[in-house]
TIMI-2910 file (N, C-alpha, C, CB; in pm, 1 decimal, decimal comma, always signed):
<rs>
+----------+----------+----------+----------+----------+----------+----------+----------+----------+----------+----------+----------+------+
!      n_x !      n_y !      n_z !     ca_x !     ca_y !     ca_z !      c_x !      c_y !      c_z !     cb_x !     cb_y !     cb_z ! resn !
+----------+----------+----------+----------+----------+----------+----------+----------+----------+----------+----------+----------+------+
!  +1397,2 !  +1584,5 !    -97,6 !  +1268,8 !  +1557,6 !    -39,5 !  +1257,0 !  +1407,4 !    -17,5 !  +1155,0 !  +1611,1 !   -129,0 !  Met !
!  +1202,6 !  +1367,7 !    +96,7 !  +1179,9 !  +1226,8 !   +127,3 !  +1031,7 !  +1206,9 !   +156,2 !  +1267,3 !  +1180,2 !   +248,1 !  Ala !
!   +964,5 !  +1136,8 !    +67,4 !   +824,7 !  +1101,8 !    +90,4 !   +827,0 !   +961,4 !   +147,1 !   +736,9 !  +1111,4 !    -42,2 !  Ile !
!   +816,8 !   +953,7 !   +277,7 !   +833,7 !   +825,8 !   +346,6 !   +766,9 !   +831,0 !   +483,0 !   +983,1 !   +790,5 !   +361,3 !  Thr !
!   +760,8 !   +718,5 !   +548,1 !   +700,8 !   +712,4 !   +680,9 !   +796,3 !   +758,6 !   +789,4 !   +654,8 !   +572,0 !   +710,4 !  Gly !
!   +740,6 !   +780,5 !   +907,7 !   +820,4 !   +827,1 !  +1021,1 !   +926,5 !   +726,3 !  +1063,5 !   +730,2 !   +857,6 !  +1138,1 !  Asn !
!   +896,3 !   +597,4 !  +1051,3 !   +993,2 !   +495,4 !  +1094,3 !  +1124,6 !   +509,9 !  +1018,3 !   +935,6 !   +353,8 !  +1073,5 !  Ala !
!  +1117,2 !   +533,5 !   +889,0 !  +1238,5 !   +549,0 !   +809,1 !  +1314,1 !   +673,9 !   +852,5 !  +1204,5 !   +556,2 !   +658,7 !  Trp !
!  +1243,8 !   +782,6 !   +874,5 !  +1309,7 !   +907,4 !   +912,7 !  +1378,0 !   +894,7 !  +1049,3 !  +1208,0 !  +1022,5 !   +915,1 !  Met !
!  +1317,1 !   +820,9 !  +1141,1 !  +1377,7 !   +802,9 !  +1273,2 !  +1508,4 !   +725,4 !  +1265,0 !  +1280,9 !   +731,1 !  +1366,2 !  Lys !
!  +1522,2 !   +641,4 !  +1163,7 !  +1643,1 !   +559,4 !  +1147,7 !  +1746,2 !   +623,0 !  +1053,9 !  +1605,2 !   +421,9 !  +1095,4 !  Arg !
!  +1711,9 !   +735,1 !   +995,1 !  +1799,3 !   +798,0 !   +896,5 !  +1939,0 !   +823,7 !   +951,7 !  +1738,5 !   +928,2 !   +848,8 !  Leu !
!  +1948,7 !   +872,4 !  +1073,5 !  +2081,1 !   +906,3 !  +1129,3 !  +2173,7 !   +785,7 !  +1140,5 !  +2064,9 !   +969,3 !  +1266,4 !  Lys !
!  +2116,5 !   +664,7 !  +1147,3 !  +2196,5 !   +542,7 !  +1158,1 !  +2207,1 !   +467,2 !  +1026,2 !  +2137,8 !   +452,2 !  +1263,1 !  Asp !
!  +2158,4 !   +527,4 !   +919,3 !  +2156,4 !   +459,3 !   +789,8 !  +2275,1 !   +502,4 !   +703,7 !  +2024,4 !   +488,0 !   +716,2 !  Ser !
!  +2296,0 !   +432,5 !   +591,6 !  +2401,7 !   +474,1 !   +499,1 !  +2373,6 !   +610,4 !   +435,1 !  +2419,0 !   +369,5 !   +390,5 !  Pro !
!  +2252,6 !   +663,4 !   +454,6 !  +2214,7 !   +791,2 !   +393,6 !  +2215,5 !   +905,9 !   +494,1 !  +2077,1 !   +779,9 !   +330,6 !  Phe !
!  +2278,5 !   +886,8 !   +609,2 !  +2276,5 !   +987,1 !   +715,5 !  +2328,9 !  +1123,2 !   +669,3 !  +2358,3 !   +938,6 !   +833,1 !  His !
!  +2419,8 !  +1122,7 !   +572,4 !  +2477,0 !  +1248,8 !   +524,9 !  +2374,5 !  +1333,5 !   +448,2 !  +2597,8 !  +1220,9 !   +435,9 !  His !
!  +2262,4 !  +1274,5 !   +410,0 !  +2156,7 !  +1349,9 !   +341,3 !  +2066,0 !  +1424,0 !   +439,7 !  +2072,7 !  +1255,8 !   +254,9 !  Trp !
!  +2071,4 !  +1388,2 !   +566,5 !  +1976,0 !  +1439,5 !   +664,2 !  +1961,7 !  +1592,3 !   +662,7 !  +2016,9 !  +1395,0 !   +801,1 !  Gln !
!  +2068,7 !  +1669,2 !   +654,6 !  +2051,4 !  +1814,9 !   +655,2 !  +1976,1 !  +1868,6 !   +532,5 !  +2186,6 !  +1881,3 !   +663,3 !  Pro !
!  +1973,7 !  +1791,9 !   +424,8 !  +1910,3 !  +1838,0 !   +301,2 !  +1768,2 !  +1785,3 !   +283,0 !  +1994,0 !  +1797,0 !   +183,2 !  Lys !
!  +1725,0 !  +1694,9 !   +369,6 !  +1596,2 !  +1627,7 !   +349,4 !  +1481,9 !  +1706,6 !   +411,3 !  +1599,9 !  +1487,1 !   +408,4 !  Ile !
!  +1375,5 !  +1719,4 !   +333,9 !  +1247,8 !  +1770,1 !   +383,2 !  +1154,3 !  +1649,9 !   +385,9 !  +1190,5 !  +1888,7 !   +292,6 !  Val !
!  +1100,7 !  +1617,8 !   +501,9 !  +1018,0 !  +1497,9 !   +518,7 !   +870,7 !  +1528,5 !   +490,5 !  +1034,0 !  +1441,1 !   +661,2 !  His !
!   +813,5 !  +1454,4 !   +397,0 !   +669,4 !  +1455,4 !   +373,1 !   +620,4 !  +1316,6 !   +409,4 !   +633,2 !  +1493,6 !   +223,0 !  Leu !
!   +534,1 !  +1307,3 !   +507,0 !   +492,6 !  +1177,8 !   +560,6 !   +391,0 !  +1110,0 !   +469,7 !   +434,2 !  +1194,5 !   +700,4 !  Asp !
!   +439,8 !  +1047,4 !   +361,7 !   +355,5 !   +972,5 !   +268,5 !   +231,0 !  +1051,9 !   +230,9 !   +315,3 !   +837,9 !   +329,4 !  Leu !
!   +252,8 !  +1175,9 !   +194,6 !   +144,8 !  +1270,9 !   +170,2 !    +70,3 !  +1241,8 !    +40,5 !   +199,6 !  +1411,6 !   +166,9 !  Val !
!    -61,8 !  +1254,3 !    +46,5 !   -147,2 !  +1246,9 !    -71,6 !   -234,3 !  +1371,6 !    -70,4 !   -234,2 !  +1114,9 !    -73,5 !  Val !
!   -231,5 !  +1448,7 !   -177,5 !   -313,5 !  +1568,9 !   -188,3 !   -452,0 !  +1530,0 !   -238,4 !   -247,6 !  +1673,4 !   -283,1 !  Asp !
!   -551,6 !  +1546,0 !   -154,2 !   -689,0 !  +1507,2 !   -190,3 !   -743,5 !  +1589,2 !   -306,4 !   -781,0 !  +1522,3 !    -70,1 !  Cys !
!   -685,6 !  +1704,4 !   -333,7 !   -728,3 !  +1781,7 !   -450,8 !   -688,3 !  +1709,0 !   -579,1 !   -666,7 !  +1924,2 !   -447,9 !  Ala !
!   -575,2 !  +1639,6 !   -574,3 !   -529,7 !  +1563,2 !   -690,5 !   -591,4 !  +1424,1 !   -695,7 !   -378,6 !  +1551,8 !   -689,3 !  Asp !
!   -625,1 !  +1369,6 !   -579,6 !   -678,8 !  +1233,7 !   -570,5 !   -805,5 !  +1234,1 !   -485,7 !   -573,5 !  +1136,5 !   -510,6 !  Phe !
!   -916,5 !  +1280,7 !   -542,0 !  -1041,1 !  +1286,3 !   -463,9 !  -1095,0 !  +1146,4 !   -436,2 !  -1147,2 !  +1369,4 !   -537,8 !  Pro !
!  -1182,1 !  +1136,4 !   -335,8 !  -1246,6 !  +1009,0 !   -306,8 !  -1325,1 !   +963,5 !   -428,4 !  -1338,8 !  +1020,3 !   -183,4 !  Phe !
!  -1317,4 !   +835,1 !   -459,3 !  -1390,7 !   +777,9 !   -572,0 !  -1520,4 !   +712,6 !   -526,1 !  -1303,9 !   +676,0 !   -645,6 !  Leu !
!  -1522,8 !   +673,7 !   -402,0 !  -1641,0 !   +606,2 !   -347,7 !  -1719,0 !   +701,5 !   -258,5 !  -1600,7 !   +479,7 !   -268,6 !  Lys !
!  -1848,2 !   +679,3 !   -254,2 !  -1932,4 !   +758,7 !   -165,2 !  -1982,6 !   +676,6 !    -47,5 !  -2050,0 !   +816,4 !   -241,7 !  Glu !
!  -1982,9 !   +544,1 !    -62,0 !  -2026,7 !   +456,4 !    +46,1 !  -1918,8 !   +351,1 !    +70,4 !  -2163,9 !   +389,2 !    +12,5 !  Gln !
!  -1905,3 !   +312,6 !   +196,0 !  -1803,7 !   +215,4 !   +232,6 !  -1867,2 !   +100,7 !   +309,7 !  -1692,4 !   +281,3 !   +315,5 !  Phe !
!  -1803,1 !    -14,8 !   +302,5 !  -1850,4 !   -131,5 !   +376,4 !  -1842,4 !   -106,5 !   +526,3 !  -1769,0 !   -256,0 !   +338,8 !  Asn !
!  -1928,3 !   -172,9 !   +603,1 !  -1911,6 !   -167,7 !   +748,5 !  -1778,0 !   -233,0 !   +786,2 !  -2030,8 !   -239,0 !   +821,1 !  Pro !
!  -1725,6 !   -199,0 !   +902,1 !  -1594,0 !   -247,3 !   +945,9 !  -1582,9 !   -398,7 !   +936,2 !  -1566,7 !   -203,1 !  +1088,9 !  Val !
!  -1686,6 !   -470,2 !   +974,8 !  -1678,6 !   -616,7 !   +973,4 !  -1670,1 !   -674,5 !   +833,0 !  -1798,2 !   -675,0 !  +1043,9 !  Glu !
!  -1695,6 !   -593,2 !   +731,6 !  -1685,0 !   -640,6 !   +592,9 !  -1571,2 !   -571,2 !   +517,5 !  -1817,5 !   -617,6 !   +519,3 !  Lys !
!  -1482,2 !   -507,2 !   +590,2 !  -1373,8 !   -434,2 !   +524,7 !  -1277,9 !   -529,2 !   +454,8 !  -1298,1 !   -349,1 !   +626,2 !  Ser !
!  -1215,9 !   -477,4 !   +349,2 !  -1115,2 !   -551,3 !   +273,5 !   -989,1 !   -466,8 !   +269,4 !  -1165,2 !   -585,8 !   +128,8 !  Arg !
!   -876,4 !   -531,5 !   +246,2 !   -748,4 !   -462,3 !   +247,0 !   -676,8 !   -484,8 !   +114,7 !   -661,2 !   -509,9 !   +364,7 !  Phe !
!   -611,6 !   -380,0 !    +66,7 !   -537,0 !   -386,7 !    -58,7 !   -397,1 !   -331,6 !    -35,5 !   -609,5 !   -307,9 !   -171,9 !  Leu !
!   -295,2 !   -413,1 !    -66,2 !   -156,3 !   -367,9 !    -62,9 !   -115,7 !   -339,9 !   -206,4 !    -61,0 !   -474,2 !     +4,5 !  Tyr !
!    -62,7 !   -221,2 !   -231,6 !    -13,3 !   -184,8 !   -364,2 !   +136,6 !   -163,3 !   -350,7 !    -85,7 !    -56,1 !   -421,2 !  Ile !
!   +214,5 !   -243,7 !   -421,8 !   +358,5 !   -225,7 !   -414,5 !   +435,5 !   -349,8 !   -452,1 !   +397,3 !   -183,2 !   -278,0 !  Gly !
!   +564,5 !   -340,6 !   -433,1 !   +655,7 !   -449,1 !   -466,4 !   +666,8 !   -547,3 !   -351,5 !   +793,2 !   -394,4 !   -502,3 !  Arg !
!   +741,0 !   -654,2 !   -377,2 !   +760,9 !   -756,0 !   -274,1 !   +908,2 !   -770,8 !   -235,8 !   +706,4 !   -889,9 !   -321,9 !  Thr !
!   +987,0 !   -667,4 !   -258,0 !  +1128,7 !   -672,1 !   -220,7 !  +1140,8 !   -692,4 !    -69,5 !  +1202,2 !   -541,5 !   -264,8 !  Ala !
!  +1254,3 !   -743,8 !    -24,1 !  +1274,5 !   -778,1 !   +116,9 !  +1243,9 !   -661,3 !   +209,7 !  +1416,9 !   -824,6 !   +139,2 !  Trp !
!  +1278,5 !   -539,5 !   +168,6 !  +1262,1 !   -423,2 !   +255,9 !  +1116,3 !   -379,6 !   +269,7 !  +1344,4 !   -307,8 !   +203,3 !  Tyr !
!  +1025,4 !   -440,6 !   +194,2 !   +882,3 !   -412,0 !   +207,9 !   +818,8 !   -494,7 !   +319,5 !   +810,1 !   -439,0 !    +75,9 !  Lys !
!   +893,4 !   -589,9 !   +374,3 !   +850,2 !   -671,0 !   +488,4 !   +717,5 !   -743,0 !   +461,7 !   +836,8 !   -583,1 !   +612,2 !  Asn !
!   +711,0 !   -809,7 !   +348,8 !   +590,7 !   -882,8 !   +309,3 !   +560,3 !   -995,5 !   +408,2 !   +606,9 !   -939,8 !   +167,3 !  Ile !
!   +662,1 !  -1050,1 !   +472,0 !   +636,7 !  -1155,6 !   +571,3 !   +549,9 !  -1102,6 !   +685,7 !   +770,1 !  -1210,9 !   +627,0 !  Ser !
!   +564,7 !   -975,6 !   +720,4 !   +479,6 !   -915,9 !   +823,5 !   +335,2 !   -906,3 !   +773,7 !   +532,4 !   -775,6 !   +863,5 !  Phe !
!   +316,8 !   -866,1 !   +649,6 !   +182,8 !   -861,3 !   +590,8 !   +119,8 !  -1000,2 !   +592,7 !   +188,3 !   -806,5 !   +446,1 !  Leu !
!   +196,6 !  -1100,8 !   +554,0 !   +144,6 !  -1237,9 !   +554,1 !   +108,5 !  -1284,2 !   +695,6 !   +247,6 !  -1333,7 !   +492,5 !  Glu !
!   +184,6 !  -1242,4 !   +794,8 !   +150,8 !  -1280,3 !   +932,9 !    +23,2 !  -1210,1 !   +979,2 !   +267,4 !  -1246,3 !  +1028,4 !  Ser !
!     -0,2 !  -1086,8 !   +933,5 !   -126,7 !  -1018,8 !   +964,6 !   -244,8 !  -1094,1 !   +904,0 !   -124,3 !   -873,6 !   +912,7 !  Leu !
!   -227,6 !  -1139,2 !   +780,8 !   -333,4 !  -1214,0 !   +712,6 !   -367,8 !  -1340,4 !   +791,2 !   -290,5 !  -1250,2 !   +568,3 !  Val !
!   -266,6 !  -1409,2 !   +841,5 !   -290,4 !  -1530,3 !   +921,1 !   -367,8 !  -1499,6 !  +1048,9 !   -157,7 !  -1597,6 !   +956,2 !  Glu !
!   -342,2 !  -1383,5 !  +1107,8 !   -409,9 !  -1346,8 !  +1232,7 !   -550,9 !  -1292,7 !  +1210,0 !   -327,8 !  -1243,6 !  +1307,2 !  Lys !
!   -583,5 !  -1259,8 !  +1086,1 !   -715,3 !  -1204,1 !  +1053,1 !   -780,8 !  -1286,4 !   +942,2 !   -702,9 !  -1055,6 !  +1009,9 !  Leu !
!   -806,2 !  -1414,6 !   +966,4 !   -858,1 !  -1500,4 !   +859,3 !   -996,2 !  -1459,2 !   +808,6 !   -863,9 !  -1642,4 !   +907,4 !  Pro !
!  -1070,1 !  -1382,8 !   +887,9 !  -1203,1 !  -1339,7 !   +845,4 !  -1198,4 !  -1220,0 !   +749,6 !  -1286,7 !  -1304,6 !   +967,1 !  Glu !
!  -1080,9 !  -1160,7 !   +731,7 !  -1065,8 !  -1044,5 !   +643,0 !  -1016,1 !  -1088,4 !   +505,9 !   -968,5 !   -941,3 !   +704,3 !  Lys !
!  -1043,3 !  -1006,3 !   +406,7 !  -1004,1 !  -1034,8 !   +268,5 !   -889,1 !   -942,0 !   +231,1 !  -1124,9 !  -1017,0 !   +169,9 !  Tyr !
!   -776,4 !   -999,1 !   +191,3 !   -657,9 !   -922,4 !   +153,6 !   -625,3 !   -946,5 !     +6,5 !   -537,3 !   -960,2 !   +242,9 !  Phe !
!   -590,7 !   -839,3 !    -63,1 !   -544,8 !   -847,9 !   -202,1 !   -418,7 !   -764,5 !   -215,3 !   -655,2 !   -799,4 !   -302,5 !  Ser !
!   -346,2 !   -790,4 !   -323,6 !   -231,4 !   -704,9 !   -353,8 !   -215,5 !   -692,5 !   -503,6 !   -102,4 !   -760,5 !   -290,4 !  Trp !
!   -163,9 !   -578,2 !   -544,9 !   -130,2 !   -558,3 !   -685,7 !     +8,7 !   -499,0 !   -694,3 !   -233,8 !   -466,8 !   -756,4 !  Met !
!    +77,8 !   -539,4 !   -799,2 !   +212,0 !   -489,0 !   -818,7 !   +304,9 !   -590,4 !   -882,1 !   +268,1 !   -444,6 !   -688,9 !  Gly !
!   +260,1 !   -712,7 !   -899,4 !   +345,0 !   -813,8 !   -959,3 !   +274,7 !   -947,1 !   -969,3 !   +471,9 !   -828,7 !   -880,5 !  Gly !
!   +352,6 !  -1049,2 !  -1004,4 !   +293,5 !  -1181,3 !  -1026,5 !   +332,1 !  -1283,5 !   -919,3 !   +334,9 !  -1232,9 !  -1161,9 !  Ser !
!   +414,7 !  -1245,5 !   -824,5 !   +455,5 !  -1337,8 !   -718,5 !   +333,8 !  -1377,3 !   -634,4 !   +565,3 !  -1273,7 !   -628,9 !  Gln !
!   +330,1 !  -1502,9 !   -590,8 !   +221,5 !  -1549,0 !   -503,1 !   +256,2 !  -1514,8 !   -358,3 !   +197,3 !  -1703,0 !   -519,3 !  Arg !
!   +159,1 !  -1458,3 !   -288,0 !   +174,9 !  -1430,0 !   -146,3 !    +78,3 !  -1518,3 !    -68,9 !   +150,4 !  -1279,2 !   -115,5 !  Leu !
!   +120,7 !  -1563,6 !    +47,1 !    +42,9 !  -1659,6 !   +125,8 !    -91,6 !  -1599,6 !   +169,2 !   +123,1 !  -1704,6 !   +249,5 !  Lys !
!   -201,3 !  -1663,2 !   +123,6 !   -338,5 !  -1625,4 !   +159,9 !   -376,9 !  -1483,1 !   +120,0 !   -356,8 !  -1640,9 !   +307,3 !  Asn !
!   -309,8 !  -1429,3 !    +18,6 !   -341,0 !  -1295,1 !    -31,0 !   -374,5 !  -1307,1 !   -179,2 !   -221,2 !  -1195,1 !     -7,3 !  Ile !
!   -488,8 !  -1253,7 !   -217,5 !   -534,3 !  -1260,2 !   -355,8 !   -448,9 !  -1169,2 !   -444,1 !   -683,0 !  -1221,0 !   -365,8 !  Asn !
!   -375,8 !  -1226,1 !   -538,4 !   -292,1 !  -1147,9 !   -629,0 !   -373,3 !  -1093,3 !   -745,2 !   -176,7 !  -1232,6 !   -681,2 !  Gly !
!   -360,3 !   -964,1 !   -771,0 !   -434,3 !   -898,5 !   -878,6 !   -344,1 !   -859,4 !   -994,9 !   -505,0 !   -775,8 !   -825,5 !  Leu !
!   -214,8 !   -889,9 !   -985,4 !   -121,7 !   -855,6 !  -1092,2 !    -86,7 !   -708,0 !  -1092,4 !   -179,6 !   -894,4 !  -1226,0 !  Gly !
!    -39,3 !   -662,1 !  -1206,5 !     -3,0 !   -520,8 !  -1221,1 !   -124,5 !   -442,2 !  -1267,2 !   +114,5 !   -503,2 !  -1321,3 !  Lys !
!   -125,6 !   -314,5 !  -1238,3 !   -237,3 !   -228,4 !  -1274,6 !   -184,6 !    -98,8 !  -1333,0 !   -327,3 !   -200,4 !  -1153,0 !  Leu !
!   -240,6 !    -59,6 !  -1444,9 !   -209,0 !    +69,5 !  -1504,9 !   -305,6 !   +170,9 !  -1444,5 !   -219,6 !    +65,3 !  -1662,9 !  Asp !
!   -257,3 !   +252,3 !  -1352,1 !   -345,4 !   +345,6 !  -1282,8 !   -400,9 !   +454,9 !  -1373,6 !   -272,1 !   +408,5 !  -1168,4 !  Phe !
!   -348,2 !   +468,9 !  -1493,2 !   -407,7 !   +565,2 !  -1586,2 !   -539,9 !   +513,0 !  -1640,6 !   -311,3 !   +595,4 !  -1701,8 !  Ser !
!   -568,3 !   +383,2 !  -1617,8 !   -693,1 !   +322,7 !  -1664,8 !   -776,2 !   +270,4 !  -1548,0 !   -663,5 !   +209,0 !  -1763,4 !  Lys !
!   -759,4 !   +328,6 !  -1432,0 !   -825,7 !   +279,7 !  -1311,4 !   -977,6 !   +288,5 !  -1320,5 !   -777,7 !   +357,3 !  -1191,3 !  Val !
!  -1031,0 !   +376,0 !  -1403,1 !  -1176,8 !   +387,5 !  -1414,8 !  -1240,1 !   +257,6 !  -1462,9 !  -1213,3 !   +501,0 !  -1510,0 !  Glu !
!  -1166,1 !   +177,2 !  -1538,5 !  -1218,4 !    +48,6 !  -1583,7 !  -1233,8 !    -48,6 !  -1467,5 !  -1127,2 !    -11,3 !  -1690,4 !  His !
!  -1145,9 !    -41,5 !  -1372,1 !  -1151,4 !   -131,9 !  -1257,6 !  -1261,2 !    -89,6 !  -1161,3 !  -1016,3 !   -136,1 !  -1185,4 !  Ile !
!  -1276,1 !    +39,1 !  -1141,2 !  -1378,2 !    +89,7 !  -1049,3 !  -1517,3 !    +49,3 !  -1095,8 !  -1368,9 !   +242,4 !  -1037,0 !  Ile !
!  -1538,8 !    +49,6 !  -1225,9 !  -1671,8 !    +19,8 !  -1277,7 !  -1696,9 !   -129,8 !  -1296,8 !  -1691,8 !    +90,9 !  -1408,4 !  Ser !
!  -1594,3 !   -212,7 !  -1280,8 !  -1613,6 !   -355,9 !  -1303,7 !  -1687,1 !   -421,2 !  -1187,6 !  -1479,3 !   -424,7 !  -1325,6 !  Ser !
!  -1752,9 !   -534,5 !  -1215,0 !  -1827,2 !   -604,1 !  -1109,5 !  -1734,6 !   -664,1 !  -1005,1 !  -1914,1 !   -713,3 !  -1169,7 !  Lys !
!  -1607,1 !   -682,8 !  -1039,1 !  -1508,7 !   -737,3 !   -945,2 !  -1422,9 !   -627,3 !   -884,3 !  -1419,7 !   -839,7 !  -1015,1 !  Asn !
!  -1479,1 !   -509,6 !   -872,7 !  -1403,8 !   -394,0 !   -826,0 !  -1335,4 !   -419,9 !   -692,2 !  -1495,2 !   -274,2 !   -814,5 !  Ser !
!  -1210,1 !   -381,1 !   -683,8 !  -1136,3 !   -391,6 !   -558,4 !  -1160,0 !   -268,5 !   -472,9 !   -986,4 !   -410,0 !   -584,9 !  Ile !
!  -1220,4 !   -166,2 !   -529,4 !  -1242,9 !    -41,5 !   -456,5 !  -1376,1 !    -47,0 !   -392,4 !  -1232,6 !    +80,4 !   -547,1 !  Phe !
+----------+----------+----------+----------+----------+----------+----------+----------+----------+----------+----------+----------+------+
</rs>
């Protein structure tokens, strides 16, 4: 099973993993809402939206592209969690234990 985006699947035949293609079932970054229900009932208007990147900063995550988006959208607020590396113009939140996410949701500095 491959839980990944379409871009990766389109390149699979040309990748070092092409021999796996006949065995792969593609799930397009699926999230089951029954397991992960909405936590918020109200959302900011579009002009006040904020963005959160959750993940690593390895080269294949293309963080430079994220940083270039931030430069093009200076009026937007971007944060990331997943490590301690500094990213250009992105508020670092460190690592997060998602088993304790209820503490973050209820805090006055909530990222949600």
